[in-house]
C-alpha positions, 0 to 999 in steps of 0.5 A: 168892314168892306172887302179888300181887293183879295177878298173876292178871289178868296171867296171864289176859290172857297166856293169852287172847292165847296162846289167840287166837294158837293159834286161828289157828295150825296145826302147823308141819309143816302150815304148811310143807306149805301153803307147798310147795303154794303153790310147786308151784302157781307164783307169778304176778306179778299173782296178788293175787286168788288165795287163795295171795297171802295164804299166808306173809304171817304165821305164822297159817296158819289165817287164810290164805284158803282154809284152814280148821282144826278148832275144837280148843282145843289145836293146830288141824289143817287140815281144809279146803283150798280152792284153787278157781281159785288158778291162774286164769291157768293158760291163760298158764302151761300145764297143771299136773302135780300131786304129790299127796303134798304133801297127805299131812301133812294127816291131818285133812283132810276137804275138798280143792278143786282146781277150775279149776287146769288140772291135766292129771294127776299126777307119775308114782307120785305120783297121787291113790292116795297120798291113801288114807292120808287116812282122813278125806277126804270131799270131793274137788273136781277139776272144771274141769281137764284130767283124762282117763280115767286119773284114775279108776284113781288114785282107787280107794283113796279109800274114805272119799270121800262127794263126788267132783267131776269136772265139765268135764274131758276124760273121754270115750268109754266108762267102766268102771263098775268103776273106781268100785267101791272108792268104796263110801261115795260119796254124790254124784258129778259127771261133768257137762260131759264127753264120756262116751258110756256106762258099760261093765264089762269083767267082765260086765253087772252094775251098779255094785252097790258104789255102793249109797250113791250118792244124787246122780249128775250126768251132764249135758252128756255124750254118753249115749244110751238105754243109760245107763238100764239101766247104772244099775239097781244104784244102789238108793239113788239119789235125784237123777239128772241126764241133761240135754243128752245124746242120749236120744231117742224112747220112754223106757220108765219101767220101765228106771228100776229106781230105787225111791228116785229122787226127782228126775229131770232129762232136759232138753235131750234128744229124748225124745218119750214117757215111757211104760211098756210095758204102758200108762199105769198107771205103773211102781211103781218110780218111786212116790217120784218128786217132781220130773221135768224134761223141758224142751227135748225133742221133742213129748212124749206128755203122757198118759204123765205122768198116773199119776205121782201123787206128782209135786210138780214138773213141767217140760215147757216148750220142747217144741213141745207143741200143742193142749191138755193132757190132762184126766188132768192133774187126777190130779196133785193133789200138784203144787206147781210146773208149767212148761208155758211156751214151747210152742204150746198153744192154747185156753182155760186147761185146766179140769183146773187147778181140781183142782190146789189145791196148786199154788204156781207155775204158768208158762204163758207163751209159748203161744197160750192165749186167752179171758177170764181171768175165765172160767178156773179160775185162781180155784181155785188157792188155794195159788198164789204165782207165776202167770206168764201172759205172752205169750198171748192172754188178756183180763185186767181191769185190776181184777185181780178174778179173782185177788181170792181168791188170798190167797197170790198174791205174783207176777203176770206177764201181759205181752203179753196184752190189758188191758181196763177192767173193768166188773165190780162189784169197786170195793167189794171188797178183794183178799185178796192182797198182791202183791210183783211185778206186771207187766202190760206189755200192749196194750189200754186199762186206763183209770184205775188200779184200786182194787185197787192202793190196797190194796197195801202190799208191792209191790217191782216194778210194770210197767203199761206200754203199756196206755193208762192215764189220769190223773195220776202215782200218787204214792199208789202210792209212799207206800203201798209204801215198799219199792217198788224199780222202777216202769215206766209207759212209753207210757201216756196219763198227763198233768198235772204230775209231782207228788210229795207234799210231803216224800215220800221213797221210799228204796228206789226204784231204777228209775223210768221214766215215758217216752212219756206226756203229762206237762207243766210243770216237773220238780219242783225237789225231785226229787233229795231225793224219790228219793235212791237212784235208779239209773235215771231216764227221763222222755223223750218227754213235754212237760216244760218249764223247766230241769233241776232241779239237785237231780238231783245229789243222786242220787249212785247215778244211773247212767242219766238220760234226759230226751230229747225234751221241751221243756227249756231253759236250761243243763245244771246244773253240779252234774249233772256234778260230783256224779253221779259214778256216771253211765253214761248221760246222754241229753238229746237233742232239747230246747232246751238251750243254752250251752257244752257242759260245764265244765272239771271234767267228770270222769264216769269211768264215763260210757259214753253221752253223747247230746246231739243236737238242742239249741242247744249252742254252743262247741267240744268241750271237752278235759275230755271226754277224762277220760271214759275209759269213753265208748263213745258220743258223740252231739252232732249237730244242735247249733251246735258249732264249731271243729276236731275235737280230737285227743284223740278219737283216743285215747279207748280205749273210744269206738265210736260218734261222731256230730258231724254237722250242726254247724259244725265245720271243719278237717281230720280229725286224723291220729290219728283212729283211734289207739284202733282201737275206732271202729265208727260215725263220722258227720261229715256236714253240717259244713264239714270239708275237707282230704285223707283220705289217712292220716286213716282209717289204723287204723280197722280196726273201722269198720263205718259211715262217713259223711263226706258233705256236706263239702268233702273233696278229693283222692282216696279213700285206698288204705288204705280197703282195710284197713277190712275190717269196713266196711259203710256208706261215705258220701262223697257231696257232697264234692270228691273226685277221681281214680279209685275205688281198686281196694282197695275191692274188698277190702271184702267186707262193704260194704252201701251205697256212696255216692260221688255228687256228687264229681269222680271219674273213670275206670271203674266197678270191676266187683268192687264187691259190696255185700250187706245186713247182714241177708243177710250174717248170714243167709248165714253162719248160716242159720236162726238165731233172733231174739234173745229179748226183754229181761227188763227195759226197755233202759236207753238208746235205742241211738244207732245204732238211732236214727241215720238215713242219707240215701239219694237217688233220683230227686233226692229224699232219703229217711232210713232208720234202725233195722232198715231199714238192715240190709236196704238195700244199693246203689251210688250213683255219680251226678254224677261224671265216670265213663267207660267201659261199665257192667260186666256184673258189676254185674248179679250183685248180686242182693241190692242195692236201689239202683243209681244211675249217672246224670249221668256219661259212661258209654257202651255198652249196658245190660248184659242181666245187670241182669235178675238184680237181682231185689231192686232197687227203684231203677235210675237210668241217666239222663244218660249216653251209653248206646246200644243197646236197653233189655234186655227182660229188665228186665221180670223186675224185680218190685220196681222202683219207680223207673226212669230211662234218660232223656237217653241215646242209646238206641234201639229199643222201650221195654219193654212197659207191664206189671207194674212198667213200667206205672207209669213215665211218659215222663219215664223215657225222654225225651231218647233221640231214637231210642226209640219206643213207649209211654209216649213219643208216638213210635210204632215204625213201619218200620225202626229206624235204628241209634243215632248215635255217642255224643255228647260230654257234659260236664255233671255236675249234673242239667240237662234237655234234649239240647243241650250248652249249654257247647259251644253257647256256645263255637261261637257266640262263635267264629262271631260273631267270625269273621263280624266279622273277615271283614266288616272284611277285605272292606271294607278290600280293596274301596273301592267296597264300603266306600263303599256300606257307609258310605252304607248306615249313614248312610241307616239313621241318618237313617231312625231319626232321623226315625222317632223325631222323628215318633213320640216327643215329643222335647224342643226342646233335643235338636232342634238336633242334625241328622243329616248329609246 
């Protein structure tokens, strides 16, 4: 029966469907083998991010993740198996011992990737030697596993390999280079990130001649020394050699590089001091093809030895502690295209030899000490330059950019941390030949107005003109001319006027805008959200903006950081802001005049990490809707008018690390679950109306470093559980109603820096085991000589609330606020205004790092410990208003940093310290109230024998009263004596009638005398005169 007219199209469709299915299929034998691989690698209940998760979901194995098949029109064969990190969770499952035979069914296999699977070896007799039957296997990836040296012998039969990766395994010690002889076709070998010390051979010293096709050898991050150079002589085809971060040192003879085809040599991170030939600086002919040489992070290299490498195109000698200037012979390197001499100590002006480097495309001289006006440098001769990095030097750069006008290929110009000046050159009519994409001049100096050269730029992607005192208005024209502009930073200038945008302007690519620390005023444009729809970072802080927050900001759906702090904004926070900006990570509205309730019921910013609203006029309570912000790390609503209790949900915020609710009207006690999340690091609750006991409230605060509960009404004792807060650095509990003794568990807090328990009712003795040290001192002690952190590449997205948080420290009745890095240097103890008794422990004199010690207004007795002379860094020492006796130790004269000192109102005797050094600045108020003290600055001279100190007097005062009389005792004794006198007089008159009659006669005469005195001397009305005294 013949085909009808519909048969042929139907057959074609069926054939196409079959072809499509076959294109995704593979041999059944290979499909089964793939499933066996999945089984051998182990199943994990949560392995959905592994390639193996998709295997077996359908029969089309060529579509499985990590599997690539050939393009055959018939049955397709597996040619690549990529199992990179398929066992990403192997650390919890242990090592894997592989049966390499499971890969034998894949006869067409070319690429096998087994990186990052925790493979420690192979099953006995089933190692990689079995893969010798895979004649087409070219690429084998075994990196990031646990193989040891024995893996090398199992690879001998893989003669077809062109690429072998064994990076980050457990190869170590000496490697027999003959192990690689069978890999005669190998072109690329990675052995980096191991602990190999050298290459040796068991049969002689000849090199691995059978690796005559090897072109790339990576030996980075091993333990090779200079002997490795001679071990590589036989690698005649080698083009790329990487020996970074090994143990090469001293002189490196270039003739040892018997590698005539070498093009790239990387020796970063060793201790090479010079790179020379034995016969002088003529250069070895066997390196005449070397194009790239990387010598960064070595010793101070003798740069003259590099001058004869005339074929070099790339040279990196950064981070070598080079001093002085570059040799003039660098002018011979006319083929250089890339030169990096950054992060050295080079001085002087820009070397004149640069004028010959006309092929140079990238020059990085940043982080040196170059000086001079860039207009007088040879930079204008670099006609091929595309990337020019001048930052962190001492150049004077004109804001006009005139010296660079002829560099037509210049795309990237970075000159941060130099000096910008307003140019007086006649360049205002010249048009620059460059079209910049990146311009960063975050410097010092005075830039004046925006340069005309910027008006001709139309391809800018990044602009940073911060800290150069630019004047004028906001450059809206810059946004209009550069429609691809992504980041604009104009921080800390002198820009003023209104923040005006061109009507209907739309900058669709701008993602980061920072114009903080300027003088912009008036309202933020109401259409701001429509103009910048793709903003991710928006910072208008520290200006003079007024009015309300525009609701159009809610149109910035991608916004992650919004900082409008330190302005004059008023009104309520727009509800749309927290409804539509769902990507917000940081919201900073502090130090404005915002009012109203804190937030609304539908507050659900689940990505919010920082909420900083301090210093406004917000009212109401902390809303429960804030508990929806599961990612919140910093919450600061201090200096507002919030009321109510601290909600219990704060204790369950799993990410909250910084909490500042200070200076509000919060009341009630701390929730019992306050630290249930165990994530709190800094807590500030001072200057509220909180009360109740601290027992149990701080349980679980194991990560807490700073705790400030001062200026509240907490009562009871300091909980003994305080000893479990082993990370605690600042403990501020002053100005409360705490009582009982200081718990000995505080001695367990080895990281304490500042202890303030002042103005409470604590009693008992001072613990001798308290040992506060500053945070800086602890870090220095644990890691001496550690370097400071490198500067951030881009502006920080938020001001760290911890850095801006101030801590009050009281000395001499004056409170000082410290914040930021200063707090890391402060350590001290303030136990003033309590009821502490006993002697001052001499162990306190061993606190050589503390800056403050205030024990005033207690009932301490005994002498001042002579060990106080060891307090070499102390600045404030206050022992006034106690019952101390004995002499003032003369050794205190060694306290050279002492600026505040008082021992007033004690029972001290003897001479005052000599008026020398720091003690010459202390007046008599520092010593008054000690009757037996003599010598300057007191008026009492020291003559004759000095009587012993009297017995300690009773002292029950707590707060800061003046004088030596105990007024409370005076009032009691006077009242008792007065009553006793009256009772005695009454008893005598009752017993003796003659005395009683005489007494009443005396009283009558006294009344008559008073009456007539008043009548004679005062105008008494007549109606009162009818009353006559009895005679």
